[in-house]
N, C-alpha and C positions, 0 to 999 in steps of 0.2 A: 350531693346531699349533705346536710349537716345534722348531727346528733348532738344535742345539748342536754345536760342533766339539771337537775333541780338547783344544786348547789351553784352551778355556773349562771343560771338564771338570777340567782339571787344576787350575785355579784353585779350583773349586767343592770338590774333594776336599781339597787341600792348605790351603785357607783355612777349612776348617769350616763351609762354606755348604750342607751337605746339607740341612738342614731348609727353608732357604729356596728351594732348589731344587726340593725335592718340593712345597712350597706352589704353586710357579709351575706345576708339571707337573700338579697336581690341576685346574688351570683349562683344561687342553688336552685335546683329544680324541686327539691323537697327538704322540708325541715322537721325533724322529729324531736319532740321534747319527752324525755323519759325521766322516770323517778322525780316528777315535779309535783307541787301541791295543786290543788284546785283553784286557788287563787293565782297561782303563777301562770297556769294554763289560760285563764280567762284574761290576765293581764297581757300576755302574749297576743291574743286574738284583738284585744282592744287596741293595743298598740300598733298592729298591722292596719287595722281599720282606721285609725286616726291619722297615722303617719303617710300611709301610702294610698289612702283613699280608695280602696278596692273592697269588692265584696269577698266575704269570708265564708268558708265552710268548715265546720267543726264536725268531727266524728268520734263517738264515745260509746262505752258499753257499760259504764258503771256509775255509781253515785259520785264519785270523784270527778267525773266528766261534765256534770250538770251545769256548773257555772261557766265552763267554756262553751258548751252547747247554746246556752242562753245568750251569751255575749257574741256569738256569730250571727251573720245575716241568715244563713241556713244552718240548721242543725240536724244531724241525722244520729239516731240512736239504734244501736245494735243490741238486739234483745239476747241475753245469754246467761251465762252462769252467775254473773254479778248482780243480777236483779233486774228490775224494770224502771228504775229511776231515771236513767237516760232516755229511754223510750218515752217516758211520761213528759219529759222536759223537752223533747225534740219536735222539729217539724215534720220529719219523715222517720219511719222506722222500717228496718230490714231485719231479717233473721240472721243473716250471715253476711260477713264482710265481702264475699265474692258476688253479692247481689249490687253492690255499689256501682259497678260498671254499668248494669242495665238501668239502674235508677237514674243515673246522670245522663248517660248518652241516648237512651230510648225514651223513657218517660219525661225527662227534662226537655228533650226536644219537642215531643208532642204537646207537652203543657205550654211551653212557650208559644208554638204555633197556634194553639187553641186560644189562648188568652189574647194574642194579636188579632186573630179574626173576631172574637167576641168584642173587644173594644171597638171595632169598626162596626159591628152589627148594632151595638147599643146606640152609637151615634146615628146610624141610619133610622133606627126605630124611634128615637126621640125627635129627630128632625122630621120625620114623616108625620108624627103626630101633631107637633107644634105648627108646622106649615098648614096642616088641615085646619086647625083652630084659627090660625091667622087669616086664612082665606075666608073662613066662615063668618069672621067679624066684618069684613066687607059685605057680605051678603045680607046680613041682618042689621046692618046700619050702626054697628058697635053698640048694640042694646045690651050686651052682657048675657043674652039668653044662652042656654046650655044647648050645645049641639049633639052631645052624645048622652044617652041614657046611662044611669049608673051601672047597670048590669052589662051593657055593652063595654063600659070601660074596664070592668073586672075581667070579662073574657078576653079583651084586647091585650091586657097585661098578663093574663094566664097563658094565652097562646103565643104571644110574641115576646115574652120575657122568660118563661120557664121552658117551653118546649124546645125551642131551638138550642139554647145551651146544653140541654140534656141530650139532644141527638148529636150535637157536635162533640160532646163528651164521650159518647159511646162509640161513634161511628168514623169521626173524623182522624185519619192518619195519613198525612202527606207522603210519608216515607215508611216503607215495611221496617220492622225491628231488625231483621237480619242485615239490611243495608245500613242502618244506623251503627250497628254493633261493628260491621266490617269496614266503614268508612268514618272514623271519628272525627275526621275534618268538618263534617257536616254540622257539628256541634257549633263551631264557631260562625258558620254561614247564617244561622238563625238569628246571632246577635247583631 
């Protein structure tokens, strides 16, 4: 791991040492920036996103972490003693740092699996509707007459667009939470 303070980050950014800093951080499993300003935190996140072309995750618990959370692809705010500014600026909010493991390994896996299935489902729904309209035009001689009543179209979209995502969101769990927490390697398999 690498621990770097704000004064050293100042030297890195003002001295043009970003490339060497990134080369050093590539060899570390974790990098911790302490005693740094909010601008320095966001600059580190932007540097990693721009140079390494990777997704970034920022975790913060106070107002000084807001710019870092907003600069990252995914921001997690921890509600605590320092106020709610980080929570309000984040994508996800947790009450304690210990909940981060479950947020990433369990809910992250489930969310990814659900979104992948929903994208396929929406393609299926739209292809089925458009193919129905396509074949109807052959039947009516391309006259442009309407095939489906307005109310039927509303109910079609209501039941085929809102109900399945709600049911998937509530009921679809491909792997149990205990298994996902016990086998963190499953997180990479989804990707």
